[in-house]
C-alpha positions, 0 to 999 in steps of 0.5 A: 217775187223772181230773183231779177226782182230780189237781185235789183231791190238787193242792188239799191239796198247796197247802193244807200248802205255803201256796200262796195263788194255787194254793190259791184257783185249785183251789178255784175248779176244784173247786167247777166240778166240784162244779157238774158232779156236781150237774147230775143225772147219775147217773154220774161225768163223762167225761174230755171233760166234765172237760176242757169244765170246764178249757177254760171256767176257762181262757176265763174267765181269758182274757176277764178278762185282756182287761177288766183290760187294757183298765181298765189294772189291772195287778195284776188282769191278774198274778193273772189270769195265773198263775191261767191258768197254773196251770189250763193245767197240767191242760189236755193239750199244746197244739199248734203252729201247724204241726201245727194247720195239719196237721190241719186240712189232714186234716180238710179232705180227709176232709169233702171241703171246697173252699171257704169254704161248706164251713165247716159241715163242717169245724168241728166235726170239727176242734172235737172232734178238737182241744179242749182242745189248741189255742184255739178261736179259733185253729182257727176262723182257721186253718179260715178261712184254708184254705177261703178266707172 
């Protein structure tokens, strides 16, 4: 079952149960998938494209949480945090920091990177492999730390 189908099924369940936050969050995700479908591509979205929709939604929630915290809006921070938790259910299992470090060290060895100048070689490979499994900022910081930037 694709993410799109799972979200539609879960939306129906949320509507029946009366869970307002889950219902509204899943509706925004469904709208994002509809937008993806209307981009003019005459095929079903790939798993990667579906994952990008979910990653984009988590990124928006994290940015909103930051802004609301700066503005002192605890009520909106709580709302966005709840939505983020729901969206995170659709992401792949998140990696621990040790797993990320180990995988990045392997990627550095594979690409033959040895200094900060090789950052451009390592990041695309790391992002492709770890996308959705860990936040991109963590990947970037870890690569920089290992390459000595």
